[in-house]
N, CA, C and O atoms as a DFTB+ gen file, in Angstrom:
708 C
 N C O
     1  1       0.839      -1.180       0.000
     2  2       0.000       0.000       0.000
     3  2       0.881       1.238       0.000
     4  3       1.932       1.267       0.640
     5  1       0.453       2.234      -0.705
     6  2       1.174       3.509      -0.719
     7  2       0.896       4.238       0.587
     8  3      -0.210       4.174       1.125
     9  1       1.884       4.914       1.076
    10  2       1.715       5.676       2.300
    11  2       1.021       6.990       1.949
    12  3       1.598       7.789       1.210
    13  1      -0.188       7.251       2.444
    14  2      -0.997       8.370       1.983
    15  2      -0.705       9.714       2.644
    16  3      -1.342      10.710       2.299
    17  1       0.230       9.770       3.575
    18  2       0.434      11.006       4.318
    19  2       1.837      11.549       4.085
    20  3       2.752      10.799       3.747
    21  1       1.999      12.841       4.266
    22  2       3.321      13.435       4.173
    23  2       4.090      13.103       5.438
    24  3       3.509      12.691       6.442
    25  1       5.393      13.283       5.381
    26  2       6.254      12.901       6.509
    27  2       5.918      13.644       7.787
    28  3       6.156      13.119       8.875
    29  1       5.370      14.850       7.691
    30  2       5.090      15.622       8.901
    31  2       3.635      15.506       9.366
    32  3       3.266      16.142      10.354
    33  1       2.803      14.720       8.690
    34  2       1.403      14.558       9.078
    35  2       1.270      13.412      10.083
    36  3       1.924      12.378       9.948
    37  1       0.417      13.606      11.090
    38  2       0.158      12.567      12.080
    39  2      -0.631      11.444      11.416
    40  3      -1.471      11.707      10.555
    41  1      -0.373      10.190      11.806
    42  2      -1.123       9.051      11.300
    43  2      -1.182       7.962      12.365
    44  3      -0.446       7.987      13.351
    45  1      -2.070       7.016      12.140
    46  2      -2.205       5.831      12.977
    47  2      -1.935       4.638      12.068
    48  3      -2.645       4.422      11.085
    49  1      -0.924       3.883      12.397
    50  2      -0.605       2.681      11.631
    51  2      -1.341       1.510      12.269
    52  3      -1.081       1.147      13.417
    53  1      -2.251       0.933      11.519
    54  2      -3.026      -0.218      11.959
    55  2      -2.497      -1.437      11.205
    56  3      -2.475      -1.456       9.974
    57  1      -2.081      -2.426      11.938
    58  2      -1.534      -3.617      11.302
    59  2      -1.835      -4.816      12.190
    60  3      -2.249      -4.666      13.340
    61  1      -1.625      -5.990      11.648
    62  2      -1.843      -7.169      12.469
    63  2      -1.811      -8.441      11.677
    64  3      -1.335      -8.501      10.544
    65  1      -2.341      -9.463      12.322
    66  2      -2.339     -10.808      11.787
    67  2      -3.734     -11.394      11.979
    68  3      -4.318     -11.290      13.058
    69  1      -4.254     -12.002      10.938
    70  2      -5.542     -12.690      10.999
    71  2      -5.244     -14.180      11.010
    72  3      -4.588     -14.699      10.107
    73  1      -5.739     -14.876      12.057
    74  2      -5.416     -16.292      12.230
    75  2      -6.664     -17.158      12.360
    76  3      -7.760     -16.675      12.643
    77  1      -6.461     -18.438      12.145
    78  2      -7.506     -19.446      12.319
    79  2      -7.652     -19.780      13.804
    80  3      -6.656     -19.955      14.505
    81  1      -8.877     -19.864      14.273
    82  2      -9.158     -20.122      15.689
    83  2      -8.540     -21.434      16.183
    84  3      -7.963     -21.481      17.269
    85  1      -8.660     -22.480      15.393
    86  2      -8.226     -23.796      15.859
    87  2      -6.730     -24.042      15.682
    88  3      -6.105     -24.673      16.535
    89  1      -6.148     -23.553      14.589
    90  2      -4.746     -23.873      14.296
    91  2      -3.779     -22.744      14.630
    92  3      -2.593     -22.991      14.848
    93  1      -4.270     -21.515      14.673
    94  2      -3.394     -20.364      14.892
    95  2      -2.633     -19.952      13.644
    96  3      -1.825     -19.025      13.692
    97  1      -2.877     -20.621      12.534
    98  2      -2.190     -20.305      11.277
    99  2      -2.732     -19.006      10.689
   100  3      -3.916     -18.695      10.820
   101  1      -1.841     -18.251      10.038
   102  2      -2.257     -17.037       9.349
   103  2      -3.228     -17.375       8.234
   104  3      -3.079     -18.394       7.560
   105  1      -4.229     -16.514       8.038
   106  2      -5.265     -16.788       7.050
   107  2      -5.140     -15.853       5.854
   108  3      -5.188     -14.631       5.994
   109  1      -4.981     -16.438       4.700
   110  2      -4.882     -15.701       3.442
   111  2      -6.271     -15.329       2.934
   112  3      -7.231     -16.074       3.131
   113  1      -6.372     -14.179       2.282
   114  2      -7.599     -13.828       1.575
   115  2      -8.709     -13.242       2.425
   116  3      -9.850     -13.168       1.969
   117  1      -8.412     -12.827       3.640
   118  2      -9.436     -12.186       4.469
   119  2      -9.468     -10.697       4.119
   120  3      -8.430     -10.037       4.080
   121  1     -10.658     -10.181       3.869
   122  2     -10.811      -8.754       3.589
   123  2     -10.768      -7.986       4.900
   124  3     -11.479      -8.319       5.848
   125  1      -9.936      -6.963       4.951
   126  2      -9.909      -6.049       6.083
   127  2     -10.413      -4.726       5.524
   128  3      -9.723      -4.045       4.765
   129  1     -11.633      -4.383       5.918
   130  2     -12.325      -3.226       5.334
   131  2     -12.381      -2.086       6.331
   132  3     -12.808      -2.266       7.471
   133  1     -11.950      -0.920       5.899
   134  2     -11.921       0.271       6.739
   135  2     -13.122       1.161       6.417
   136  3     -13.286       1.618       5.286
   137  1     -13.956       1.397       7.428
   138  2     -15.114       2.278       7.295
   139  2     -14.836       3.502       8.164
   140  3     -14.680       3.389       9.379
   141  1     -14.776       4.667       7.530
   142  2     -14.413       5.925       8.191
   143  2     -15.642       6.810       8.254
   144  3     -16.166       7.222       7.219
   145  1     -16.114       7.111       9.477
   146  2     -17.336       7.900       9.664
   147  2     -18.476       7.408       8.773
   148  3     -19.113       8.187       8.064
   149  1     -18.716       6.096       8.826
   150  2     -19.815       5.409       8.131
   151  2     -19.646       5.317       6.615
   152  3     -20.584       4.924       5.923
   153  1     -18.483       5.667       6.087
   154  2     -18.244       5.573       4.648
   155  2     -17.080       4.618       4.406
   156  3     -15.992       4.797       4.953
   157  1     -17.326       3.597       3.576
   158  2     -16.261       2.642       3.284
   159  2     -15.150       3.357       2.524
   160  3     -15.397       4.013       1.512
   161  1     -13.920       3.222       3.026
   162  2     -12.788       3.944       2.453
   163  2     -11.749       3.064       1.785
   164  3     -11.169       3.447       0.769
   165  1     -11.510       1.888       2.347
   166  2     -10.424       1.070       1.833
   167  2     -10.631      -0.380       2.241
   168  3     -11.181      -0.671       3.304
   169  1     -10.183      -1.280       1.381
   170  2     -10.173      -2.701       1.705
   171  2      -8.826      -3.269       1.295
   172  3      -8.369      -3.058       0.171
   173  1      -8.192      -3.992       2.210
   174  2      -6.970      -4.721       1.884
   175  2      -7.256      -6.199       2.114
   176  3      -8.149      -6.561       2.880
   177  1      -6.498      -7.034       1.449
   178  2      -6.654      -8.482       1.565
   179  2      -5.416      -9.028       2.265
   180  3      -4.290      -8.677       1.914
   181  1      -5.632      -9.892       3.259
   182  2      -4.489     -10.446       3.988
   183  2      -3.605     -11.267       3.051
   184  3      -4.081     -11.944       2.139
   185  1      -2.317     -11.182       3.310
   186  2      -1.324     -11.932       2.548
   187  2      -1.378     -13.410       2.920
   188  3      -2.171     -13.812       3.771
   189  1      -0.550     -14.200       2.294
   190  2      -0.549     -15.651       2.546
   191  2      -0.223     -15.980       4.005
   192  3      -0.584     -17.050       4.494
   193  1       0.458     -15.066       4.700
   194  2       0.774     -15.283       6.116
   195  2      -0.253     -14.656       7.058
   196  3      -0.084     -14.704       8.277
   197  1      -1.323     -14.064       6.501
   198  2      -2.395     -13.481       7.311
   199  2      -2.161     -12.040       7.729
   200  3      -2.966     -11.481       8.475
   201  1      -1.072     -11.419       7.265
   202  2      -0.756     -10.047       7.692
   203  2      -1.488      -9.007       6.856
   204  3      -1.808      -9.229       5.688
   205  1      -1.744      -7.855       7.493
   206  2      -2.360      -6.716       6.817
   207  2      -1.809      -5.428       7.432
   208  3      -1.199      -5.445       8.502
   209  1      -2.036      -4.312       6.733
   210  2      -1.588      -3.004       7.218
   211  2      -2.431      -1.917       6.563
   212  3      -2.739      -1.992       5.373
   213  1      -2.805      -0.895       7.356
   214  2      -3.578       0.255       6.880
   215  2      -3.133       1.491       7.652
   216  3      -2.489       1.390       8.696
   217  1      -3.485       2.648       7.126
   218  2      -3.168       3.908       7.805
   219  2      -4.448       4.698       8.022
   220  3      -5.265       4.843       7.114
   221  1      -4.612       5.208       9.246
   222  2      -5.789       5.971       9.628
   223  2      -5.366       7.392       9.975
   224  3      -4.203       7.655      10.280
   225  1      -6.337       8.304       9.921
   226  2      -6.103       9.693      10.279
   227  2      -6.753       9.996      11.625
   228  3      -7.653       9.277      12.059
   229  1      -6.311      11.032      12.265
   230  2      -6.951      11.510      13.483
   231  2      -8.258      12.198      13.088
   232  3      -8.438      12.602      11.939
   233  1      -9.170      12.324      14.065
   234  2     -10.397      13.079      13.828
   235  2     -11.577      12.291      13.303
   236  3     -12.609      12.878      12.978
   237  1     -11.455      10.984      13.211
   238  2     -12.538      10.177      12.644
   239  2     -12.853       8.974      13.528
   240  3     -12.048       8.548      14.357
   241  1     -14.058       8.444      13.317
   242  2     -14.507       7.233      13.986
   243  2     -14.454       6.108      12.951
   244  3     -15.049       6.217      11.879
   245  1     -13.742       5.034      13.275
   246  2     -13.521       3.944      12.322
   247  2     -14.149       2.646      12.797
   248  3     -14.206       2.357      13.992
   249  1     -14.616       1.874      11.830
   250  2     -14.940       0.468      12.034
   251  2     -14.006      -0.302      11.115
   252  3     -13.859       0.039       9.942
   253  1     -13.383      -1.328      11.643
   254  2     -12.498      -2.169      10.852
   255  2     -13.120      -3.561      10.832
   256  3     -13.199      -4.239      11.856
   257  1     -13.562      -3.974       9.634
   258  2     -14.271      -5.235       9.449
   259  2     -13.339      -6.297       8.894
   260  3     -12.520      -6.015       8.019
   261  1     -13.461      -7.521       9.402
   262  2     -12.690      -8.668       8.937
   263  2     -13.685      -9.664       8.349
   264  3     -14.583     -10.137       9.046
   265  1     -13.524      -9.981       7.065
   266  2     -14.543     -10.785       6.379
   267  2     -13.913     -11.695       5.316
   268  3     -12.976     -11.313       4.614
   269  1     -14.452     -12.886       5.228
   270  2     -14.237     -13.802       4.113
   271  2     -15.500     -14.640       4.044
   272  3     -16.084     -14.959       5.080
   273  1     -15.927     -14.998       2.859
   274  2     -17.228     -15.660       2.681
   275  2     -17.448     -16.880       3.557
   276  3     -18.574     -17.113       3.997
   277  1     -16.426     -17.659       3.825
   278  2     -16.589     -18.895       4.600
   279  2     -16.379     -18.691       6.100
   280  3     -16.423     -19.649       6.871
   281  1     -16.149     -17.437       6.512
   282  2     -15.849     -17.135       7.917
   283  2     -16.895     -16.213       8.524
   284  3     -17.651     -15.557       7.806
   285  1     -16.932     -16.168       9.840
   286  2     -17.820     -15.263      10.556
   287  2     -17.179     -13.873      10.548
   288  3     -16.022     -13.717      10.936
   289  1     -17.929     -12.877      10.109
   290  2     -17.433     -11.506      10.054
   291  2     -17.323     -10.932      11.458
   292  3     -18.232     -11.088      12.274
   293  1     -16.199     -10.263      11.739
   294  2     -15.972      -9.610      13.029
   295  2     -15.506      -8.183      12.759
   296  3     -15.052      -7.863      11.661
   297  1     -15.626      -7.331      13.776
   298  2     -15.117      -5.964      13.607
   299  2     -14.719      -5.337      14.928
   300  3     -15.140      -5.771      16.001
   301  1     -13.891      -4.297      14.822
   302  2     -13.487      -3.479      15.964
   303  2     -13.815      -2.032      15.637
   304  3     -13.961      -1.658      14.473
   305  1     -13.928      -1.233      16.677
   306  2     -14.179       0.198      16.518
   307  2     -12.973       0.960      17.064
   308  3     -12.471       0.654      18.145
   309  1     -12.519       1.948      16.310
   310  2     -11.407       2.797      16.731
   311  2     -11.874       4.247      16.616
   312  3     -12.067       4.764      15.515
   313  1     -12.052       4.892      17.764
   314  2     -12.535       6.272      17.809
   315  2     -11.339       7.213      17.952
   316  3     -10.779       7.373      19.036
   317  1     -10.966       7.823      16.841
   318  2      -9.812       8.734      16.821
   319  2     -10.252      10.194      16.742
   320  3      -9.454      11.061      16.387
   321  1     -11.518      10.473      17.070
   322  2     -12.046      11.841      16.941
   323  2     -11.437      12.817      17.927
   324  3     -11.308      14.001      17.615
   325  1     -11.059      12.353      19.115
   326  2     -10.560      13.275      20.143
   327  2      -9.044      13.422      20.174
   328  3      -8.508      14.100      21.051
   329  1      -8.346      12.798      19.232
   330  2      -6.893      12.988      19.173
   331  2      -6.642      14.457      18.842
   332  3      -7.207      14.975      17.879
   333  1      -5.800      15.137      19.629
   334  2      -5.574      16.563      19.383
   335  2      -4.948      16.830      18.014
   336  3      -4.346      15.949      17.402
   337  1      -5.104      18.047      17.564
   338  2      -4.578      18.448      16.266
   339  2      -3.069      18.229      16.181
   340  3      -2.546      17.831      15.140
   341  1      -2.375      18.496      17.295
   342  2      -0.924      18.297      17.339
   343  2      -0.583      17.365      18.504
   344  3      -0.248      17.831      19.593
   345  1      -0.668      16.038      18.275
   346  2      -0.355      15.082      19.342
   347  2       1.125      15.153      19.726
   348  3       1.938      15.760      19.029
   349  1       1.448      14.521      20.847
   350  2       2.821      14.519      21.361
   351  2       3.788      13.717      20.487
   352  3       4.999      13.929      20.550
   353  1       3.272      12.815      19.689
   354  2       4.099      11.935      18.866
   355  2       3.645      12.039      17.411
   356  3       2.517      12.456      17.147
   357  1       4.508      11.664      16.465
   358  2       4.130      11.781      15.054
   359  2       3.171      10.696      14.559
   360  3       2.557      10.842      13.502
   361  1       3.044       9.609      15.324
   362  2       2.130       8.544      14.916
   363  2       1.835       7.630      16.103
   364  3       2.551       7.629      17.105
   365  1       0.754       6.850      15.962
   366  2       0.424       5.777      16.888
   367  2       0.475       4.484      16.088
   368  3       0.264       4.478      14.875
   369  1       0.757       3.395      16.783
   370  2       0.700       2.082      16.163
   371  2      -0.313       1.238      16.907
   372  3      -0.345       1.226      18.137
   373  1      -1.142       0.530      16.154
   374  2      -2.137      -0.359      16.741
   375  2      -1.977      -1.730      16.097
   376  3      -2.198      -1.894      14.897
   377  1      -1.595      -2.700      16.897
   378  2      -1.433      -4.077      16.449
   379  2      -2.733      -4.809      16.779
   380  3      -2.987      -5.139      17.938
   381  1      -3.551      -5.060      15.764
   382  2      -4.847      -5.705      15.970
   383  2      -4.793      -7.116      15.385
   384  3      -4.774      -7.303      14.168
   385  1      -4.768      -8.101      16.280
   386  2      -4.779      -9.508      15.894
   387  2      -6.232      -9.981      15.899
   388  3      -6.966      -9.728      16.855
   389  1      -6.640     -10.658      14.847
   390  2      -8.022     -11.131      14.773
   391  2      -8.029     -12.628      14.501
   392  3      -7.399     -13.106      13.558
   393  1      -8.748     -13.355      15.340
   394  2      -8.910     -14.796      15.183
   395  2     -10.264     -15.044      14.534
   396  3     -11.289     -14.550      15.003
   397  1     -10.257     -15.807      13.461
   398  2     -11.480     -16.036      12.701
   399  2     -11.978     -17.465      12.889
   400  3     -11.207     -18.384      13.167
   401  1     -13.294     -17.622      12.726
   402  2     -13.921     -18.939      12.845
   403  2     -14.759     -19.219      11.597
   404  3     -15.281     -18.310      10.951
   405  1     -14.863     -20.484      11.292
   406  2     -15.614     -20.923      10.116
   407  2     -17.111     -20.752      10.336
   408  3     -17.616     -20.970      11.438
   409  1     -17.809     -20.364       9.285
   410  2     -19.256     -20.214       9.316
   411  2     -19.905     -21.596       9.406
   412  3     -19.500     -22.520       8.701
   413  1     -20.905     -21.735      10.266
   414  2     -21.702     -22.961      10.366
   415  2     -23.150     -22.568      10.128
   416  3     -23.716     -21.749      10.854
   417  1     -23.735     -23.159       9.109
   418  2     -25.125     -22.859       8.763
   419  2     -26.037     -23.180       9.948
   420  3     -25.949     -24.257      10.538
   421  1     -26.913     -22.230      10.287
   422  2     -27.879     -22.431      11.356
   423  2     -27.395     -22.040      12.740
   424  3     -28.192     -21.994      13.676
   425  1     -26.101     -21.755      12.893
   426  2     -25.578     -21.366      14.208
   427  2     -25.867     -19.878      14.430
   428  3     -25.808     -19.086      13.490
   429  1     -26.174     -19.506      15.655
   430  2     -26.475     -18.107      15.993
   431  2     -25.177     -17.337      16.264
   432  3     -24.573     -17.472      17.328
   433  1     -24.765     -16.537      15.294
   434  2     -23.551     -15.731      15.417
   435  2     -23.854     -14.272      15.767
   436  3     -22.992     -13.410      15.598
   437  1     -25.051     -13.986      16.247
   438  2     -25.446     -12.601      16.527
   439  2     -24.568     -11.933      17.589
   440  3     -24.530     -10.705      17.665
   441  1     -23.870     -12.711      18.400
   442  2     -22.967     -12.129      19.404
   443  2     -21.848     -11.329      18.741
   444  3     -21.242     -10.463      19.372
   445  1     -21.574     -11.619      17.467
   446  2     -20.520     -10.907      16.752
   447  2     -21.035      -9.679      16.008
   448  3     -20.284      -9.046      15.267
   449  1     -22.305      -9.338      16.200
   450  2     -22.847      -8.125      15.571
   451  2     -22.242      -6.862      16.181
   452  3     -22.124      -5.839      15.507
   453  1     -21.865      -6.935      17.443
   454  2     -21.232      -5.797      18.123
   455  2     -19.723      -5.894      17.929
   456  3     -19.203      -6.985      17.700
   457  1     -19.006      -4.760      18.018
   458  2     -17.543      -4.830      17.902
   459  2     -16.949      -5.756      18.964
   460  3     -17.424      -5.796      20.098
   461  1     -15.904      -6.501      18.586
   462  2     -15.236      -7.367      19.555
   463  2     -14.255      -6.571      20.413
   464  3     -13.792      -7.061      21.443
   465  1     -13.939      -5.355      19.997
   466  2     -13.075      -4.472      20.769
   467  2     -13.297      -3.031      20.361
   468  3     -13.691      -2.751      19.229
   469  1     -13.041      -2.107      21.297
   470  2     -13.171      -0.679      21.003
   471  2     -11.961       0.061      21.565
   472  3     -11.529      -0.178      22.692
   473  1     -11.435       0.958      20.755
   474  2     -10.327       1.807      21.194
   475  2     -10.780       3.260      21.111
   476  3     -11.559       3.634      20.235
   477  1     -10.276       4.074      22.042
   478  2     -10.640       5.492      22.085
   479  2      -9.433       6.281      22.585
   480  3      -8.611       5.767      23.343
   481  1      -9.338       7.527      22.152
   482  2      -8.256       8.386      22.633
   483  2      -8.581       8.817      24.059
   484  3      -9.692       9.265      24.344
   485  1      -7.597       8.675      24.956
   486  2      -7.778       9.090      26.353
   487  2      -6.831      10.249      26.634
   488  3      -5.610      10.118      26.540
   489  1      -7.421      11.376      26.978
   490  2      -6.625      12.565      27.265
   491  2      -5.713      12.347      28.478
   492  3      -4.609      12.890      28.524
   493  1      -6.161      11.566      29.448
   494  2      -5.381      11.363      30.677
   495  2      -4.020      10.710      30.419
   496  3      -3.046      11.002      31.112
   497  1      -3.958       9.831      29.427
   498  2      -2.690       9.174      29.103
   499  2      -2.135       9.630      27.751
   500  3      -1.059       9.207      27.328
   501  1      -2.891      10.496      27.091
   502  2      -2.505      11.075      25.799
   503  2      -2.124       9.998      24.781
   504  3      -1.071      10.043      24.145
   505  1      -3.046       9.017      24.659
   506  2      -2.793       7.922      23.733
   507  2      -4.122       7.282      23.335
   508  3      -5.145       7.479      23.989
   509  1      -4.083       6.527      22.269
   510  2      -5.220       5.748      21.795
   511  2      -5.158       4.399      22.499
   512  3      -4.194       3.655      22.320
   513  1      -6.179       4.072      23.302
   514  2      -6.154       2.865      24.129
   515  2      -7.412       2.034      23.937
   516  3      -8.487       2.545      23.624
   517  1      -7.237       0.731      24.137
   518  2      -8.387      -0.166      24.094
   519  2      -9.214       0.019      25.354
   520  3      -8.669       0.175      26.447
   521  1     -10.509       0.002      25.201
   522  2     -11.440       0.092      26.323
   523  2     -11.484      -1.292      26.976
   524  3     -12.205      -2.179      26.520
   525  1     -10.719      -1.462      28.028
   526  2     -10.562      -2.766      28.673
   527  2     -11.882      -3.268      29.248
   528  3     -12.193      -4.453      29.128
   529  1     -12.662      -2.385      29.870
   530  2     -13.941      -2.808      30.452
   531  2     -14.865      -3.349      29.361
   532  3     -15.510      -4.380      29.550
   533  1     -14.930      -2.663      28.228
   534  2     -15.755      -3.130      27.112
   535  2     -15.251      -4.489      26.616
   536  3     -16.030      -5.426      26.440
   537  1     -13.945      -4.579      26.395
   538  2     -13.357      -5.804      25.869
   539  2     -13.592      -6.986      26.800
   540  3     -13.930      -8.077      26.342
   541  1     -13.417      -6.778      28.099
   542  2     -13.641      -7.865      29.060
   543  2     -15.104      -8.282      29.078
   544  3     -15.407      -9.471      29.173
   545  1     -16.017      -7.316      28.990
   546  2     -17.441      -7.640      28.926
   547  2     -17.778      -8.465      27.694
   548  3     -18.545      -9.425      27.770
   549  1     -17.206      -8.088      26.567
   550  2     -17.434      -8.830      25.326
   551  2     -16.776     -10.211      25.399
   552  3     -17.338     -11.204      24.935
   553  1     -15.586     -10.256      25.984
   554  2     -14.847     -11.522      26.056
   555  2     -15.652     -12.582      26.813
   556  3     -15.724     -13.731      26.376
   557  1     -16.257     -12.206      27.942
   558  2     -17.018     -13.197      28.711
   559  2     -18.269     -13.634      27.953
   560  3     -18.630     -14.810      27.989
   561  1     -18.935     -12.700      27.265
   562  2     -20.119     -13.067      26.482
   563  2     -19.725     -13.966      25.308
   564  3     -20.413     -14.944      25.014
   565  1     -18.631     -13.639      24.646
   566  2     -18.198     -14.425      23.496
   567  2     -17.652     -15.794      23.907
   568  3     -17.746     -16.751      23.139
   569  1     -17.090     -15.894      25.094
   570  2     -16.569     -17.185      25.565
   571  2     -17.694     -18.215      25.637
   572  3     -17.496     -19.378      25.285
   573  1     -18.862     -17.795      26.087
   574  2     -20.011     -18.712      26.162
   575  2     -20.426     -19.169      24.768
   576  3     -20.728     -20.342      24.552
   577  1     -20.437     -18.228      23.825
   578  2     -20.798     -18.563      22.442
   579  2     -19.761     -19.520      21.858
   580  3     -20.109     -20.459      21.142
   581  1     -18.489     -19.277      22.166
   582  2     -17.427     -20.106      21.594
   583  2     -17.469     -21.546      22.104
   584  3     -17.103     -22.464      21.370
   585  1     -17.902     -21.759      23.334
   586  2     -18.062     -23.130      23.839
   587  2     -19.105     -23.848      22.992
   588  3     -18.888     -24.983      22.567
   589  1     -20.240     -23.190      22.745
   590  2     -21.294     -23.777      21.909
   591  2     -20.799     -23.970      20.476
   592  3     -21.085     -24.985      19.841
   593  1     -20.052     -22.983      19.977
   594  2     -19.522     -23.061      18.608
   595  2     -18.586     -24.260      18.444
   596  3     -18.716     -25.022      17.485
   597  1     -17.650     -24.428      19.370
   598  2     -16.688     -25.525      19.260
   599  2     -17.397     -26.880      19.275
   600  3     -17.001     -27.797      18.555
   601  1     -18.433     -27.005      20.084
   602  2     -19.216     -28.246      20.100
   603  2     -19.905     -28.467      18.755
   604  3     -19.883     -29.570      18.208
   605  1     -20.520     -27.401      18.227
   606  2     -21.214     -27.492      16.942
   607  2     -20.227     -27.789      15.810
   608  3     -20.541     -28.554      14.898
   609  1     -19.053     -27.195      15.865
   610  2     -18.036     -27.406      14.843
   611  2     -17.571     -28.869      14.840
   612  3     -17.463     -29.486      13.780
   613  1     -17.299     -29.413      16.016
   614  2     -16.878     -30.808      16.104
   615  2     -17.975     -31.745      15.626
   616  3     -17.704     -32.733      14.944
   617  1     -19.222     -31.432      15.987
   618  2     -20.361     -32.230      15.538
   619  2     -20.447     -32.205      14.005
   620  3     -20.671     -33.238      13.375
   621  1     -20.267     -31.014      13.412
   622  2     -20.320     -30.861      11.961
   623  2     -19.200     -31.675      11.298
   624  3     -19.436     -32.341      10.290
   625  1     -18.001     -31.627      11.851
   626  2     -16.874     -32.386      11.281
   627  2     -17.120     -33.881      11.360
   628  3     -16.822     -34.615      10.418
   629  1     -17.665     -34.335      12.483
   630  2     -17.967     -35.772      12.618
   631  2     -19.006     -36.199      11.587
   632  3     -18.879     -37.258      10.973
   633  1     -20.041     -35.367      11.398
   634  2     -21.086     -35.691      10.426
   635  2     -20.525     -35.744       9.014
   636  3     -20.877     -36.637       8.244
   637  1     -19.655     -34.797       8.662
   638  2     -19.048     -34.794       7.321
   639  2     -18.154     -36.012       7.136
   640  3     -18.154     -36.624       6.068
   641  1     -17.399     -36.365       8.158
   642  2     -16.527     -37.539       8.076
   643  2     -17.362     -38.807       7.923
   644  3     -17.010     -39.713       7.168
   645  1     -18.458     -38.852       8.641
   646  2     -19.346     -40.020       8.568
   647  2     -19.941     -40.142       7.167
   648  3     -20.047     -41.245       6.630
   649  1     -20.335     -38.999       6.569
   650  2     -20.894     -39.000       5.215
   651  2     -19.875     -39.499       4.198
   652  3     -20.230     -40.199       3.249
   653  1     -18.613     -39.139       4.396
   654  2     -17.547     -39.562       3.477
   655  2     -17.102     -40.983       3.767
   656  3     -16.387     -41.590       2.970
   657  1     -17.521     -41.513       4.903
   658  2     -17.090     -42.852       5.297
   659  2     -15.625     -42.866       5.682
   660  3     -14.929     -43.865       5.500
   661  1     -15.165     -41.746       6.217
   662  2     -13.751     -41.624       6.586
   663  2     -13.398     -42.581       7.700
   664  3     -14.185     -42.795       8.623
   665  1     -12.191     -43.167       7.610
   666  2     -11.761     -44.045       8.700
   667  2     -11.629     -43.242       9.989
   668  3     -11.168     -42.101       9.985
   669  1     -12.028     -43.842      11.050
   670  2     -11.921     -43.168      12.344
   671  2     -13.112     -42.288      12.656
   672  3     -13.193     -41.729      13.750
   673  1     -14.044     -42.152      11.715
   674  2     -15.239     -41.362      11.991
   675  2     -16.050     -42.119      13.028
   676  3     -16.336     -43.306      12.871
   677  1     -16.410     -41.423      14.074
   678  2     -17.125     -42.058      15.171
   679  2     -18.534     -42.414      14.719
   680  3     -19.313     -41.541      14.336
   681  1     -18.848     -43.677      14.765
   682  2     -20.181     -44.118      14.397
   683  2     -20.775     -44.866      15.577
   684  3     -20.095     -45.620      16.274
   685  1     -22.033     -44.639      15.773
   686  2     -22.708     -45.296      16.879
   687  2     -23.134     -46.701      16.470
   688  3     -23.580     -46.942      15.349
   689  1     -22.981     -47.617      17.423
   690  2     -23.472     -48.977      17.213
   691  2     -24.985     -48.952      17.276
   692  3     -25.572     -48.205      18.059
   693  1     -25.610     -49.769      16.450
   694  2     -27.066     -49.854      16.560
   695  2     -27.443     -50.444      17.926
   696  3     -26.737     -51.283      18.485
   697  1     -28.551     -49.982      18.420
   698  2     -29.015     -50.483      19.721
   699  2     -29.379     -51.950      19.594
   700  3     -29.996     -52.373      18.616
   701  1     -29.000     -52.694      20.569
   702  2     -29.345     -54.097      20.585
   703  2     -30.389     -54.338      21.676
   704  3     -30.229     -53.936      22.828
   705  1     -31.453     -55.005      21.267
   706  2     -32.530     -55.271      22.234
   707  2     -32.577     -56.703      22.598
   708  3     -33.419     -57.109      23.399
């Protein structure tokens, strides 16, 4: 990506790694979409190692969406509206790691409709920081969903293996009366 700012302009470097929930491997082909004050501005696609990078400006409210057709879409919110015109530093860096999960037809993924994390500029520390209380609240709610998801995912894999007649697929013995 071309660097869109002059050397003396303040910017926020947003970068990270998108990984698979079960394996931790970097995921290729995930769209990372930047929405700036409700207007879609840019989309980058993760590299073969799952890495991405974008640049944000001060003064705007951002949603960063992570999407691929076979995965559950997730997003974070970054509120950079209160960053002063002349911050103490020439840039901020935000390392946003996102773990993705496979879509399962019929599973309730509505818990992911809200941002999984929110960052806001805090005047007290003069920096862009993650809202820990929000993140912890979301983490506990999402943990419950993930327990159900992992069970459903394993059930789906067993059913697919059984359909293929894969060796080692767990099959139930017929009841004997």
